N, CA, C and O of each residue as an XYZ file, in Angstrom:
568
protein
N      -6.694     20.968      5.676
C      -8.300     21.371      5.969
C      -8.928     20.734      4.771
O      -8.472     20.664      3.630
N     -10.275     20.198      5.331
C     -10.542     19.228      4.424
C     -12.135     19.901      4.512
O     -12.908     19.681      5.444
N     -12.396     20.658      3.475
C     -13.782     21.117      3.143
C     -14.509     20.525      1.899
O     -13.794     20.213      0.947
N     -16.202     20.288      1.781
C     -16.854     19.647      0.781
C     -15.725     18.969      0.017
O     -15.406     19.567     -1.011
N     -15.061     17.874      0.283
C     -14.224     16.819     -0.288
C     -13.027     17.505     -0.812
O     -12.270     16.838     -1.517
N     -12.708     18.904     -0.539
C     -11.633     19.317     -0.931
C     -10.456     19.595      0.317
O     -10.585     20.304      1.315
N      -9.543     18.965     -0.015
C      -8.196     19.409      0.867
C      -6.982     20.043      0.743
O      -5.960     19.620      0.203
N      -7.233     21.362      1.428
C      -6.360     22.193      0.955
C      -4.624     22.157      1.753
O      -4.159     21.437      2.636
N      -4.113     23.144      1.051
C      -2.673     23.112      1.846
C      -1.985     21.964      2.180
O      -1.354     21.912      3.235
N      -2.038     20.898      1.293
C      -1.386     19.627      1.546
C       0.350     19.882      0.736
O       0.602     20.375     -0.363
N       1.361     19.291      1.852
C       2.424     19.669      1.121
C       2.323     18.269      0.150
O       1.756     17.187      0.294
N       3.397     19.025     -1.188
C       3.283     18.258     -2.373
C       4.359     18.540     -2.950
O       4.956     19.607     -2.808
N       4.770     17.450     -3.776
C       5.685     18.181     -5.220
C       5.433     17.647     -6.435
O       4.576     16.800     -6.685
N       6.424     18.309     -7.420
C       5.929     17.809     -8.587
C       7.527     17.554     -9.393
O       8.573     18.200     -9.334
N       7.126     16.264    -10.169
C       8.098     16.282    -10.570
C       8.001     16.005    -12.653
O       7.051     15.477    -13.232
N       9.052     16.457    -13.203
C       8.314     16.606    -14.687
C      10.103     16.118    -15.476
O      11.138     16.782    -15.533
N       9.819     14.855    -15.918
C      10.875     14.288    -16.448
C      10.507     13.630    -18.075
O       9.414     13.328    -18.554
N      12.021     13.550    -18.728
C      11.808     13.521    -19.940
C      11.652     11.724    -20.278
O      12.728     11.176    -20.039
N      10.849     10.986    -20.642
C      10.761      9.577    -20.582
C      11.994      8.975    -21.523
O      12.375      9.752    -22.398
N      12.627      7.756    -21.455
C      12.700      7.215    -22.401
C      12.402      5.621    -22.736
O      11.682      5.009    -21.947
N      12.757      5.172    -23.495
C      12.513      3.961    -23.363
C      11.049      3.714    -24.141
O      10.842      4.358    -25.169
N      10.069      2.813    -23.664
C       8.571      2.504    -24.357
C       8.235      4.143    -24.715
O       8.458      4.639    -25.819
N       7.794      4.699    -23.835
C       7.112      6.204    -23.983
C       8.211      7.245    -24.594
O       7.992      8.418    -24.293
N       9.373      6.996    -25.414
C      10.053      7.859    -25.537
C       9.501      8.990    -26.628
O       8.797      8.807    -27.621
N      10.099     10.295    -26.065
C       9.324     11.422    -27.218
C       7.712     11.907    -25.996
O       6.700     12.552    -26.271
N       8.010     11.449    -25.096
C       6.741     11.654    -24.076
C       7.585     12.715    -22.442
O       8.725     12.567    -22.003
N       6.977     13.258    -22.157
C       7.275     14.116    -20.754
C       6.294     13.080    -19.721
O       5.279     12.521    -20.137
N       6.755     12.965    -18.462
C       6.149     12.752    -17.305
C       5.912     13.572    -16.473
O       6.845     14.249    -16.041
N       4.712     13.748    -16.037
C       4.389     15.045    -14.739
C       4.049     13.762    -13.561
O       3.374     12.756    -13.776
N       4.596     14.065    -12.541
C       4.426     13.239    -11.541
C       3.795     14.335    -10.354
O       4.099     15.519    -10.498
N       3.024     13.992     -9.323
C       2.657     14.470     -8.312
C       2.625     13.887     -7.082
O       1.682     13.112     -6.923
N       3.485     14.045     -6.023
C       3.364     13.352     -5.183
C       3.237     14.121     -3.550
O       3.763     15.177     -3.200
N       2.387     13.223     -2.759
C       1.870     13.793     -1.512
C       2.964     13.919     -0.915
O       3.704     12.967     -1.161
N       3.364     14.603     -0.297
C       4.581     14.732      0.960
C       4.246     13.688      1.987
O       5.016     12.776      2.288
N       2.768     13.915      2.634
C       2.393     13.000      3.724
C       2.325     11.488      3.397
O       3.107     10.783      4.035
N       1.594     10.941      2.592
C       1.719      9.671      2.080
C       3.090      9.094      1.592
O       3.560      7.957      1.581
N       3.513     10.224      1.223
C       4.832      9.602      0.251
C       4.388      8.930     -1.168
O       5.173      8.153     -1.711
N       3.274      9.195     -1.698
C       3.066      8.564     -3.006
C       2.629      9.455     -4.089
O       1.925     10.464     -4.044
N       3.221      8.844     -5.105
C       2.920      9.935     -6.765
C       1.316      9.524     -6.931
O       1.092      8.602     -7.716
N       0.435      9.998     -6.407
C      -0.787      9.728     -6.926
C      -1.205     10.654     -8.345
O      -2.284     10.398     -8.879
N      -0.833     11.105     -8.591
C      -0.968     11.610    -10.411
C       0.269     11.363    -11.015
O       1.340     11.594    -10.454
N       0.169     10.957    -12.006
C       1.138     10.678    -13.222
C       0.320     10.975    -14.539
O      -0.727     10.392    -14.821
N       0.954     12.005    -15.357
C       0.763     12.465    -16.803
C       1.709     11.812    -17.640
O       2.827     11.457    -17.267
N       1.210     11.654    -18.841
C       2.430     11.431    -19.720
C       1.733     12.311    -21.081
O       0.611     12.139    -21.556
N       2.564     13.086    -21.428
C       2.210     14.082    -22.823
C       3.369     14.016    -23.858
O       4.513     13.821    -23.445
N       3.182     14.133    -24.865
C       4.106     14.302    -25.918
C       4.962     15.719    -25.787
O       4.531     16.725    -25.223
N       5.981     15.624    -26.283
C       6.934     16.707    -26.601
C       6.238     18.152    -27.098
O       6.498     19.236    -26.576
N       5.280     17.949    -28.240
C       4.533     19.037    -28.593
C       3.660     19.460    -27.795
O       3.678     20.658    -27.515
N       2.831     18.741    -27.312
C       1.791     18.895    -26.396
C       2.034     19.956    -25.094
O       1.417     20.872    -24.551
N       3.439     19.187    -24.929
C       3.796     19.770    -23.604
C       4.483     21.180    -23.785
O       4.466     22.021    -22.887
N       5.169     21.407    -25.173
C       5.742     23.026    -25.322
C       4.465     23.690    -25.353
O       4.348     24.601    -24.534
N       3.329     23.418    -26.212
C       2.114     24.419    -26.296
C       1.685     24.544    -24.877
O       1.459     25.657    -24.403
N       1.544     23.305    -24.082
C       0.869     23.924    -22.664
C       1.730     24.473    -21.810
O       1.254     24.899    -20.757
N       2.838     24.571    -21.985
C       4.037     25.383    -20.867
C       4.098     27.257    -21.589
O       4.600     28.278    -21.118
N       3.278     26.980    -22.979
C       3.315     28.819    -23.357
C       2.028     28.893    -23.690
O       1.738     29.527    -24.705
N       1.095     28.327    -22.987
C      -0.284     28.891    -22.375
C      -1.417     28.331    -23.134
O      -2.498     28.921    -23.151
N      -1.285     27.565    -23.568
C      -2.023     26.570    -24.675
C      -3.336     25.931    -23.308
O      -2.701     25.399    -22.398
N      -4.589     25.901    -23.088
C      -4.930     25.545    -22.213
C      -5.664     24.113    -22.618
O      -6.013     23.966    -23.789
N      -5.901     23.052    -21.646
C      -6.402     21.908    -21.975
C      -5.813     21.220    -23.336
O      -6.269     21.026    -24.462
N      -4.708     20.978    -22.747
C      -3.520     20.420    -23.455
C      -3.866     18.399    -23.556
O      -3.806     17.600    -22.621
N      -4.142     18.173    -24.742
C      -4.393     16.414    -24.168
C      -3.174     15.770    -24.079
O      -2.264     16.052    -24.858
N      -3.028     14.735    -23.004
C      -2.204     14.059    -22.259
C      -2.826     13.106    -21.806
O      -4.020     13.364    -21.656
N      -2.412     11.709    -21.407
C      -2.927     10.541    -20.844
C      -2.343     10.405    -19.060
O      -1.147     10.422    -18.768
N      -3.039     10.325    -18.427
C      -2.950     10.019    -16.995
C      -3.450      8.752    -16.420
O      -4.210      7.949    -16.959
N      -2.748      8.672    -14.886
C      -2.891      7.621    -13.898
C      -3.235      8.312    -12.654
O      -2.250      8.807    -12.106
N      -4.531      8.516    -11.952
C      -4.615      8.877    -10.642
C      -5.011      7.292     -9.846
O      -5.715      6.339    -10.178
N      -4.083      7.631     -8.547
C      -4.025      6.188     -7.779
C      -3.839      6.510     -6.407
O      -2.985      7.393     -6.324
N      -4.294      6.155     -5.251
C      -4.211      6.092     -3.754
C      -4.788      7.364     -3.262
O      -4.232      8.017     -2.379
N      -6.341      7.865     -4.046
C      -6.581      8.971     -3.282
C      -6.721      9.118     -2.089
O      -6.504     10.099     -1.376
N      -7.442      7.185     -1.648
C      -7.846      7.084     -0.378
C      -7.112      7.510      1.030
O      -7.585      7.648      2.158
N      -5.557      7.690      0.448
C      -4.641      7.987      1.351
C      -4.029      9.351      1.497
O      -3.524      9.886      2.485
N      -4.219      9.834      0.118
C      -3.620     11.362     -0.011
C      -4.027     12.214      0.964
O      -5.177     12.608      1.155
N      -2.889     12.528      1.672
C      -2.999     13.842      2.918
C      -2.867     13.047      3.973
O      -2.582     13.683      4.987
N      -2.995     11.545      4.172
C      -2.537     10.778      5.437
C      -1.072     10.205      5.504
O      -0.177     10.234      4.659
N      -1.104      9.727      6.653
C       0.539      9.165      6.865
C       0.101      7.803      7.386
O      -0.926      7.548      8.013
N       1.292      6.791      6.923
C       1.480      5.311      7.215
C       2.094      5.409      8.752
O       2.931      6.161      9.251
N       1.290      4.295      9.287
C       1.650      3.722     10.729
C       1.952      2.492     10.727
O       1.039      1.726     10.421
N       3.005      2.028     10.986
C       3.246      0.445     11.111
C       3.531     -0.133     12.487
O       4.095      0.406     13.440
N       3.017     -1.346     12.378
C       3.360     -1.981     13.281
C       3.695     -3.316     13.042
O       3.409     -3.805     11.949
N       4.338     -4.074     14.023
C       4.337     -5.517     13.799
C       3.195     -6.599     14.604
O       2.577     -6.436     15.656
N       3.208     -7.651     13.719
C       1.891     -8.479     13.970
C       2.597     -9.924     14.126
O       2.977    -10.552     13.137
N       2.761    -10.461     15.613
C       3.252    -11.897     15.684
C       2.032    -12.643     16.017
O       1.043    -12.262     16.644
N       2.336    -13.990     15.379
C       0.831    -15.225     16.096
C       2.116    -16.411     15.850
O       3.231    -16.423     15.328
N       1.341    -17.237     16.465
C       1.967    -18.613     16.829
C       1.489    -19.487     15.856
O       0.293    -19.713     15.672
N       2.615    -20.092     15.090
C       2.022    -21.026     13.895
C       1.656    -22.360     14.455
O       2.059    -22.734     15.557
N       0.810    -23.140     13.605
C       0.446    -24.361     13.959
C       1.465    -25.312     14.343
O       2.506    -25.044     13.742
N       1.594    -26.392     15.161
C       2.800    -27.560     14.995
C       2.704    -27.812     13.474
O       1.963    -27.587     12.517
N       4.145    -28.545     13.869
C       4.707    -29.012     12.160
C       4.541    -28.356     10.668
O       4.529    -28.795      9.518
N       4.412    -26.987     11.337
C       4.007    -26.061     10.093
C       5.372    -25.286      9.368
O       5.351    -24.797      8.239
N       6.392    -25.293     10.164
C       7.074    -24.405     10.968
C       8.312    -24.525      9.316
O       8.854    -23.638      8.658
N       8.322    -25.673      9.223
C       9.308    -25.745      7.939
C       8.474    -26.802      6.820
O       8.986    -27.714      6.170
N       7.349    -26.462      6.824
C       6.888    -27.199      5.544
C       6.562    -26.058      4.269
O       6.624    -24.830      4.316
N       6.190    -26.966      3.113
C       6.358    -26.115      1.998
C       5.203    -24.645      2.164
O       5.356    -23.480      1.798
N       4.258    -25.208      2.748
C       2.953    -24.094      3.027
C       3.022    -23.341      3.851
O       2.019    -22.702      4.167
N       4.032    -23.185      4.383
C       3.872    -22.077      5.573
C       3.617    -20.933      5.221
O       2.984    -20.348      6.100
N       3.869    -20.146      4.081
C       3.258    -18.717      3.773
C       1.893    -18.808      3.554
O       1.062    -17.977      3.920
N       1.653    -19.967      2.870
C       0.040    -19.955      3.117
C      -0.945    -19.914      4.092
O      -1.997    -19.284      4.202
N      -0.268    -20.866      4.887
C      -0.715    -20.775      6.660
C      -0.399    -19.451      7.085
O      -1.320    -18.671      7.325
N       0.459    -19.200      7.173
C       0.704    -17.574      7.795
C      -0.281    -16.305      7.004
O      -0.953    -15.527      7.681
N      -0.249    -16.261      5.856
C      -1.006    -15.401      5.499
C      -2.806    -15.371      6.110
O      -3.540    -14.471      6.518
N      -2.958    -16.759      5.914
C      -4.286    -17.309      6.408
C      -4.654    -16.864      8.071
O      -5.771    -16.746      8.575
N      -3.604    -16.711      8.569
C      -3.739    -16.812     10.347
C      -3.294    -15.180     10.370
O      -3.577    -14.570     11.401
N      -2.722    -14.564      9.461
C      -2.452    -13.040      9.715
C      -3.786    -12.210      9.447
O      -4.247    -11.269     10.093
N      -4.339    -12.931      8.136
C      -5.617    -12.456      7.958
C      -7.012    -12.377      8.960
O      -7.884    -11.508      8.961
N      -6.901    -13.560      9.778
C      -7.570    -13.783     10.701
C      -7.473    -12.726     12.087
O      -8.395    -12.294     12.779
N      -6.114    -12.514     12.190
C      -5.613    -11.860     13.638
C      -5.117    -10.555     13.007
O      -4.820     -9.843     13.967
N      -4.949    -10.079     12.201
C      -5.016     -8.489     11.691
C      -5.812     -7.614     12.580
O      -6.791     -8.092     13.153
N      -5.540     -6.601     12.715
C      -6.542     -5.936     13.589
C      -7.272     -4.960     12.784
O      -6.617     -4.215     12.055
N      -8.889     -4.845     12.831
C      -9.483     -4.154     12.017
C      -8.949     -2.539     11.280
O      -8.450     -1.750     12.082
N      -9.016     -2.267     10.398
C      -8.691     -0.964      9.842
C      -6.778     -1.215      9.218
O      -6.020     -0.390      8.707
N      -6.600     -2.395      9.489
C      -4.939     -2.597      9.470
C      -4.980     -3.365      8.120
O      -5.977     -4.003      7.784
N      -3.943     -3.286      7.418
C      -3.683     -4.415      6.519
C      -2.121     -5.084      6.644
O      -1.130     -4.463      7.028
N      -2.151     -6.283      6.289
C      -0.618     -7.054      6.311
C       0.179     -6.992      5.618
O      -0.026     -6.264      4.647
N       1.242     -7.556      5.691
C       2.320     -7.543      4.408
C       2.350     -9.062      4.102
O       2.882     -9.848      4.885
N       1.887     -9.375      3.187
C       1.688    -10.680      2.474
C       2.807    -11.643      2.019
O       2.557    -12.796      1.669
N       4.290    -11.022      2.043
C       5.141    -11.572      1.572
C       6.217    -12.764      2.429
O       7.016    -13.569      1.951
N       5.945    -12.553      3.485
C       6.594    -13.460      4.854
C       8.116    -14.140      3.817
O       8.317    -15.351      3.726
N       8.857    -13.281      3.263
C       9.945    -13.884      2.816
C      11.153    -13.535      3.582
O      12.178    -14.110      3.215
N      11.263    -12.604      4.699
C      12.427    -12.139      5.135
C      12.716    -13.387      6.102
O      11.895    -14.276      6.324
N      14.125    -13.312      6.692
C      14.540    -14.247      7.635
C      13.771    -14.172      8.714
O      13.334    -15.250      9.117
N      13.436    -13.077      9.381
C      12.666    -12.781     10.704
C      11.191    -13.162     10.347
O      10.325    -12.947     11.196
N      10.861    -13.701      9.175
C       9.235    -13.967      9.390
C       8.613    -15.368     10.142
O       7.525    -15.686     10.621
N       9.821    -15.957      9.980
C       9.482    -17.210     10.853
C      10.509    -17.465     12.035
O      11.717    -17.255     11.926
N       9.849    -17.972     13.245
C      11.029    -17.562     14.313
C      10.476    -18.835     15.412
O       9.327    -19.210     15.178
N      11.141    -19.476     16.499
C      11.099    -20.094     17.183
C      10.993    -19.251     18.727
O      11.976    -18.569     19.019
N      10.162    -19.277     19.428
C       9.917    -18.728     20.958
C       9.039    -19.706     21.843
O       8.002    -20.319     21.592
N       9.915    -19.617     23.083
C       9.600    -20.606     24.273
C       8.841    -22.206     23.351
O       7.671    -22.591     23.356
N       9.780    -22.674     22.816
C       9.640    -23.779     22.240
C       8.624    -24.076     20.924
O       8.517    -25.218     20.477
N       8.050    -23.183     20.477
C       7.085    -22.754     19.592
C       6.966    -22.060     18.556
O       7.529    -20.968     18.622
N       6.284    -22.360     17.346
C       6.948    -21.800     16.315
C       5.814    -20.557     15.877
O       4.615    -20.679     15.625
N       6.657    -19.351     15.889
C       5.139    -18.560     15.223
C       6.289    -17.453     13.900
O       7.491    -17.303     13.684
N       5.117    -16.984     13.397
C       5.321    -15.943     12.506
C       5.169    -14.424     12.587
O       4.263    -14.083     13.347
N       5.894    -13.329     11.935
C       5.902    -12.067     11.768
C       5.186    -11.359     10.814
O       4.808    -11.966      9.812
N       4.953    -10.274     10.938
C       4.629     -9.616      9.385
C       4.432     -7.822      9.851
O       3.980     -7.236     10.835
N       4.786     -7.584      9.098
C       4.625     -5.891      9.054
C       3.226     -5.497      8.890
O       2.823     -6.183      7.950
N       2.173     -4.676      9.352
C       0.629     -4.171      9.657
C       0.917     -2.805      9.089
O       2.071     -2.435      9.303
N       0.255     -2.072      8.504
C       0.152     -0.572      8.316
C      -1.578     -0.016      8.278
O      -2.559     -0.742      8.114
N      -1.570      1.111      8.434
C      -2.583      1.552      8.050
C      -2.532      3.303      8.062
O      -1.927      3.883      8.965
N      -3.136      3.956      7.112
C      -3.011      5.099      6.995
C      -3.932      6.006      7.734
O      -5.143      5.850      7.577
N      -3.468      6.971      8.553
C      -4.067      7.738      9.580
C      -4.181      9.231      9.209
O      -3.186      9.707      8.662
N      -5.059      9.913      9.383
C      -5.103     11.282      9.234
C      -4.301     12.346     10.230
O      -4.450     12.520     11.439
N      -3.651     12.815      9.556
C      -2.655     13.658     10.599
C      -3.074     14.704     11.119
O      -2.356     15.341     11.890
């Protein structure tokens, strides 16, 4: 339910883990939106402040990253976009850039296309013509 820019009752999960490596000595807390399957909040807090936090200290200092707020509570819808490539472009070294340009023109409004074109099925021949395909995605409210 969405009211006043507040989304209520979203299925989420929380992960609390000890960090090793660059930020060793810190705890990372991630909040994942189960609908969109993204960790939209990541918090890093040192051991001492984390200990104070879980024993009742309010407003413990930490650093965080918030991302993907535009898709929280939404689910991803995927489809395939196929389009004809210009003649003589199928084996050219610039075919990926050509495919990206055409995909941008052909991609339906509200959808985003994968820009890679690196899989074996990205380029193919059908009816003696050269084609490209990519995955397109959009995020929809459930």
